N, C-alpha and C positions, 0 to 999 in steps of 0.2 A: 523383288528384283533378283535376277540371276547373278550368282557369283561363280566365276570360272577360275579354277586352279590349274596352272599349266607349267610346263617346262619348255624352254625354247626349242623350236623345230620338232617337237613331238607331235603325235597325232592330235593333241589338244589344240593345235593351231587351226584345225578344221572348225571346231566350235567357235574359236576366237573370230575367224573370218565370218562365219554365219551370223554371230551376234552383231558384228559390225555392219553387215549387210542389212540386218533388220532395222537398225537405227534407233533402237530403244535403249534406255539406260541399263547398263550392266556393270559389274565389277570384274576385274581380272587381276589375279595375283600370281606372280611367278614364285614357284616353290623349288626346293632342292629335294629331289627324290632320294629317299633313304634317310633323310634327316628325322630326328625325333619329333620336331615340330610338325612335319608333314604326316608322320605316322599317326599323330593324334587326330588328324583330320580324316585321313584315308588309310585304314588298316591294310589295304591291298598294296600300298606303296606304289601306286601307278596313277598316271594321268591319262586321260582327262578326269577331273572330278568337278562336280557342280553342286551348288546349293541354291535352293530357291527360297521363297518366303518362309517356309516352315523349318528351314535349316537342315532338312534331311540330306544326308550324303548320297549323292547320285553318281554312278559310275557306268562304264561300258559305252564306248564311242557311238555305236549305231543307235543305242537306246537314248543317249543324250541328244543326238541329232534329231531323232524322232520327237522327243519331248519338246525341243525348241520349236520344231515345225508345228506341232499341234498347239503349242502355246501362242504361236503367232501365225495362224493360217493366212492372215492378210498379206504376209510377206511374198507370197507367190513363189516360194522356193521349193514347193513340192512338185508332184507330177501334174498331169493335166486333169486329174480327177477320175479318169476312166479306170476300169479294172486292169486293162492292159498297161496303162501308165503306171499304176501302183506296182504292178508286177515288175515292170522295167526298172523303176526306182529301187525297189527292194533287191532285185537281182544284182544290179550294179553295186549297191552298197555291200551286199554279201560278198561279191567278188573282191572288193577292196579290203574288206575286213578279214575274209577267210583265205584268200589266195595271195593278193599283192602284199599286204602288210606283213604276214608271217614269213614271206620269202626273204625279207630283209633282215630278220632277226639274227641269223647266224653271222652276218657281216659285222654286227655290233657286239655280239657275244658268242664268238666261235667256241669258247670253252664250254658252253652249255649244250653243245651238240657232238661232243666227243669225250671219252673218258681219258684221253691222252692229253698231256700238257706240253709236249714238244712243239716247236714252231712248224715242223712239217705237217703234223696232224691238224693244227689250228689253221694253217693255210689251206689244207685240203677241205676243211669244213667251209671256209670262205669260198673256195672255188666252186664247190657244189652249190652254194647259195647263189653265186653269180649266174649259174646256168638256170636255176629256178627263177630268179628275178627276170632274166632275159625272156623266158617263156611268158611270164605274166605281163611284162612291159610290151612285148610284141602283140599280145592279145589286146592290150589297152590301145596301142598305136593303131591297130587295125580298126578297132571300134571308132576311134576318133577320125579315121579317114573318111567316114561318111556322116559325121556329126560335128557340128560346131562346138557344142558343149556335150557333156556326158549324156544328158537327157535330150537328145535331138538338138534343136536350136534354142533351147530354153535353159536359162541359168537355174540351178537347183543346189540343194545341199550336197548332192553327189559330186559336184564340181569342186567344192572345198576339200572333200576327202580325197578325191583323185589327185588333185593338185599337190596337197601336202605330202601324201605318201610317195607319189612318184618323184617328188623333189629329192628323196633320199638317194636316188640313182646318181646324183651328183657327187656322192661320197665313194663311189665305186668306179672301176675302170670304164665300163660302158655307161656313159652319162646320158642325160636327157637329150642332149644335142644329137645323139646318134639315132633317135627315134623321131623322124620328121613331124609326125602328126602330134605327138606329145609335146614336142618343142613348140609347135605353133600354138597349141592349147596353153602352154605356160606363158607365152608372150601375151596372148589374149587376156589371161587372168591377171598378169602384172600391169596391164593397162587399166585395170579396175582400181580406183583410188583406195577403196577399202582393203583390198588384198595387199596392195603395195604398202599401206600403212602397217598392217599386221606383220608382214614379212620383215619390214624395217625394225619393228619392235622386237621381234624374235632374233634379229641379227643386228644389234647396234654396232655402229662404226667404232 
């Protein structure tokens, strides 16, 4: 049985949603990143982290999503099985992992992108990040203008990743509501009982 270690609202929420979609038994444990307890589990000090039957520590978001998909091919959360479909899925996952996700990092850790410590420099790092985020969110919004889900009209693992990462825009000035197609996609996702359950778990009242 898969065990997922996560921190609230991190990209580990993607795996959490997919595991819930699949409907098979799994475990999920919230961890404190940086704690000594978590370091013993995951030397990289980052989520998501998974363990399966053999107890091996498994990391890296896209690799974990692929692992879950291959473990449960009956879930129907992959592509349509064609070469073109596989390319589309991998291309979109790469966009989320390599373009959209990194764009947000300076907003949460601006000090990691400047050698200066004054507020003006930290604010400048954030402002530069906002511009990069807008470019990536605009691309995502345009993609969703002609697709119900990320992979055409078919729900897939890509939807979980796109939903989770694009939600982070709600922590910056130009939020999700300002991208009409992403906003529509979010509302569609939140109509899914599994997604709503995981979001509530990561954001307890």
